[in-house]
N, C-alpha and C positions, 0 to 999 in steps of 0.2 A: 659567475657560474660558480666563485668560489664561495661565495655569500650563500648560497641554496645549498651547498656540501655543509657548512656551517650552521645553517638554519635545522637540518638535515638531524646531521648528527646531535647536535644540543637539543631539538625532542628525542631524539630516538634515548641519548643521555638519561632524560628528566625519565625519560618512563623508565626506562631499567632504574634507576634509583629510586621514584617511587614506590616501584613491585618490591623492589629488594629491602626497604623501610619497611612497608607495610607486612611480608613474610617476616617482621620483627615478631608480631601478635601473632601467637602459639593458636587462639582458632584461624586466623584467616592461613597460618601456613597449615594447620589440618585439613581447613575443607577444599583450600587449592591441593593437596595429597589425591584426597577421597574425587576430586573434579577430573583430575588429568588419570585416576588409578578406574573410574568408568568410562571416560573418554576411550582409552588403553581399551577397555574391554571390548569396547562397543566397535569400536575397530577393528579388532581382531575377531570376533562375532564376524562381521558381515564380510571383511577378507576371507574366511570358512564361509558364508555362508553367500555369495554376491547375487542370487538370482533373490533372495529377500530383499534386497537392497532396490532392486530393481523393479519388485511387484512394491515396495514402498512409496517410490518413488515415481513411478507409474500412477500408484491410487491419488497421491498427492496434484497431479498434474488435472488428470479426470475431473477432482473435485473443484481444482481449478476454473479447468475447462466449464465445468457446471456452471460458476458463479457467475462468471464473465459472459454466460449466452443469457442468465437470467436478468443480468443489469444492462445486457443489451437490450434485452426485449422489455422490460423498464420505464429505460429512458423512451425510446421508440411507442411506446404508448406513451408518455407524458406528452413527448412532440407531437404527437398526432392528438392528444386532449389539447393540448394550448392551440394549434395551430386552429381546429373547432373554435374554440374560443376565442380565438382572435376573428377565424370570418365571422360568427355571431358575432359581436362588438362591431363589428365593421356596417354588419344590415343593420342593426341596430340604430347606429349613428347615421344613419344613408338615410332610414327610415324617418327618424327625427327630424333630418333636416328637411325632410320634402315637407313632415308636416310640418314645420315651421315656416316653409316659403309659402303653403297652403293659407297660411294666416297669415299672414302678410300680405298674400293675394288680397286674402278678402276685404283687411281693414284698408 
């Protein structure tokens, strides 16, 4: 258990060190500050307008549900066509075998 703690601590310390080093670059630091500010504004907006957030999430869920239904219909169609092709090929093989059998009988 002790080794797992050291591993996790090492990963966290490495991530923290990498973040600090990357923030030494002015452009990276400014971009990070801007992104944090944008995120704060978004959180503030949705905290004041929770219905807007709920409507947005509901819309996204609805779109995802429609896509899933479309994919399900497409898969069903493809499976039906594969089964049709399989049955057709089985019938063709069977008729070819019967014809070959007749030809052998004639010989």
